C-alpha positions as CSV (number, residue, x, y, z in Angstrom):
1,M,95.3,-215.6,15.8
2,S,97.0,-218.8,16.3
3,D,93.8,-220.9,17.5
4,E,92.0,-222.8,14.3
5,A,88.3,-223.0,14.0
6,A,87.2,-225.5,12.0
7,V,84.1,-225.5,9.5
8,A,82.1,-228.1,9.0
9,G,80.6,-229.2,5.6
10,G,82.1,-228.1,2.5
11,S,80.9,-224.9,0.5
12,P,80.8,-224.7,-3.8
13,E,83.2,-222.2,-3.5
14,V,85.6,-224.5,-1.1
15,E,84.6,-227.0,-3.1
16,T,85.7,-225.3,-6.4
17,F,89.2,-224.2,-4.7
18,W,89.9,-227.7,-3.8
19,V,89.6,-228.7,-7.3
20,L,91.8,-226.1,-8.7
21,A,94.5,-226.0,-5.9
22,R,95.1,-229.8,-6.1
23,R,95.8,-229.7,-9.7
24,Q,98.1,-226.7,-9.5
25,A,99.9,-228.1,-6.0
26,K,100.3,-231.1,-8.6
27,L,98.6,-234.0,-6.2
28,E,97.0,-235.5,-9.2
29,R,99.9,-237.1,-10.2
30,L,98.7,-240.8,-10.1
31,P,98.1,-242.5,-13.2
32,A,94.3,-242.9,-14.3
33,Y,94.2,-246.6,-14.1
34,F,95.0,-246.6,-10.1
35,G,91.7,-244.9,-9.6
36,P,90.5,-241.7,-7.7
37,S,93.2,-241.2,-4.9
38,G,91.5,-240.8,-1.5
39,L,94.3,-237.5,-1.3
40,V,92.5,-236.1,-4.5
41,S,88.5,-237.5,-3.7
42,L,87.5,-235.4,-0.8
43,P,88.5,-232.1,0.1
44,P,90.3,-231.6,3.5
45,P,89.2,-230.2,6.1
46,A,88.6,-226.1,5.7
47,W,89.0,-223.5,8.7
48,S,90.5,-220.4,9.6
49,F,92.6,-218.8,12.0
50,G,92.0,-216.7,15.0
51,A,88.9,-216.3,17.0
52,T,87.3,-213.3,14.8
53,P,86.4,-212.8,11.5
54,E,89.2,-209.7,11.5
55,Q,92.0,-212.3,13.1
56,A,90.9,-214.7,10.2
57,D,91.4,-212.2,7.7
58,E,94.8,-210.8,8.5
59,L,96.3,-214.4,9.1
60,A,94.6,-215.6,5.9
61,E,96.4,-212.9,4.1
62,L,99.6,-213.5,5.9
63,V,99.4,-217.2,4.7
64,A,98.3,-216.3,1.0
65,A,101.4,-213.9,1.0
66,G,103.9,-216.8,1.7
67,R,104.7,-214.6,5.4
68,K,102.9,-217.2,8.1
69,T,104.1,-220.8,7.4
70,A,103.5,-221.5,11.1
71,T,100.9,-221.3,14.1
72,A,100.5,-222.3,17.6
73,S,97.6,-223.6,19.7
74,A,97.0,-224.5,23.1
75,A,97.5,-228.5,23.3
76,E,95.1,-228.6,26.1
77,D,92.2,-228.1,23.5
78,Y,92.8,-230.8,21.3
79,A,92.6,-233.1,24.2
80,L,89.2,-231.2,26.0
81,E,87.7,-231.4,22.6
82,G,88.3,-235.1,22.0
83,E,90.8,-233.8,18.5
84,P,94.3,-235.5,17.3
85,L,97.0,-233.2,17.2
86,P,97.7,-232.2,13.6
87,E,100.3,-234.4,11.6
88,V,102.9,-234.3,9.2
89,G,101.4,-234.4,5.8
90,T,98.0,-233.2,6.7
91,L,96.3,-231.3,4.1
92,G,94.2,-228.2,5.0
93,I,92.1,-225.0,3.3
94,V,92.6,-221.4,5.6
95,L,89.9,-219.9,5.1
96,D,89.5,-215.9,5.4
97,G,87.0,-214.4,8.4
98,G,84.1,-214.5,5.1
99,G,84.1,-218.2,5.1
100,H,86.6,-218.0,1.6
101,P,89.2,-220.3,1.1
102,R,92.6,-218.4,0.5
103,A,95.2,-221.0,0.8
104,L,95.9,-225.0,0.4
105,V,98.4,-225.9,3.0
106,S,100.5,-229.2,4.0
107,T,101.8,-229.5,7.8
108,T,105.3,-230.1,7.6
109,E,106.3,-230.5,11.4
110,V,104.4,-230.7,14.6
111,R,105.6,-230.3,18.1
112,V,104.4,-229.5,21.5
113,V,106.4,-227.4,24.0
114,P,105.8,-225.1,27.1
115,F,104.9,-221.7,26.2
116,S,108.0,-220.5,27.8
117,E,110.0,-222.4,25.7
118,V,108.9,-221.5,22.1
119,D,111.7,-220.4,20.1
120,E,112.5,-217.3,18.1
121,D,112.7,-219.3,14.6
122,H,109.0,-220.6,15.6
123,A,107.9,-216.9,16.3
124,H,109.4,-215.5,13.1
125,A,107.5,-218.1,11.0
126,E,103.8,-217.1,12.1
127,G,104.8,-213.9,10.6
128,E,102.7,-211.8,13.0
129,G,103.5,-208.2,14.2
130,D,107.4,-207.6,14.1
131,G,108.5,-211.2,13.7
132,S,110.5,-211.2,17.1
133,L,109.8,-213.4,19.8
134,G,108.6,-210.7,22.4
135,S,106.1,-209.4,20.4
136,W,104.9,-213.5,19.8
137,R,104.5,-213.9,23.5
138,A,102.7,-210.9,24.2
139,R,100.6,-211.0,21.6
140,H,99.9,-215.1,21.8
141,E,99.8,-214.6,25.8
142,A,96.9,-212.0,25.5
143,F,95.0,-214.5,22.9
144,F,95.5,-217.3,25.4
145,R,94.1,-215.3,28.2
146,D,91.1,-214.1,26.1
147,V,90.3,-216.9,23.9
148,D,89.7,-219.7,26.6
149,P,86.9,-221.9,26.0
150,H,88.2,-224.8,28.5
151,A,88.9,-222.0,30.8
152,R,92.2,-223.5,31.0
153,G,93.9,-220.3,32.2
154,F,97.3,-219.4,30.8
155,R,100.8,-220.5,32.5
156,P,104.3,-219.7,31.0
157,D,104.6,-223.7,31.2
158,M,101.2,-224.1,29.2
159,P,102.2,-226.9,26.4
160,V,101.4,-225.4,23.0
161,V,101.2,-227.1,19.8
162,L,103.8,-225.9,16.9
163,E,102.9,-226.3,13.3
164,R,104.5,-225.5,10.5
165,F,102.9,-225.6,7.5
166,R,104.0,-225.1,3.3
167,V,101.5,-223.1,1.3
168,L,100.9,-225.5,-1.8
169,H,98.5,-223.2,-3.6
170,P,97.9,-219.9,-2.3
171,K,94.4,-218.0,-3.8
172,P,95.1,-214.1,-4.4
173,P,92.9,-211.6,-2.4
174,R,89.5,-210.9,-4.6
C-alpha cells in the first residue's frame, strides 16, 4: 500500500531495465569525455510498495499507468530502521509483487505532516481507491494498524512522510 519494501541487490532483470530506463529518461546526457556519471553507473534502489505481493502488483500498476504519483509512510519507521528520509531528486525502481521492474521514478517533493493533516491533493495523487481524502484515510489507517513492524501504534497525530514522485520511464505490463 504505502510502505516501501527495499530489495537488496540487483537482479539481471532490474539491471537490464535500468539500462533501458536511463536511456529512455535521457539520464545519459553528459558528453563521453566526462566519463561515466555516478547517476547512470549504478542502478538506483529497487523496491515495492505495500506489504504483500498483491498490494505491490496493484500499486506498481498504478505507478506505471501514471495514476499514482505519491506515497505515504510512517516517519517513525525511518528513524527506527536508521534510514534517511527520501530526498528530492532520488531515483528508484518500482517493482511489482514478483520483483519485476515496472517504473523508474524520481522524488520531486518530501514533507512530513501529522496523519490528520494529510490533504485532499496528496490523497488524490496517491491514485488509490476513489482518490478521495476519506478513502485515503480509511485505507492508510488500516494499513498503519495492520503493518506495524515496530509496534508504534496508529495515532491521528503520527508523523507521516509524504513523498511525490515523477515517473521517468514506465514499463508496460507483461
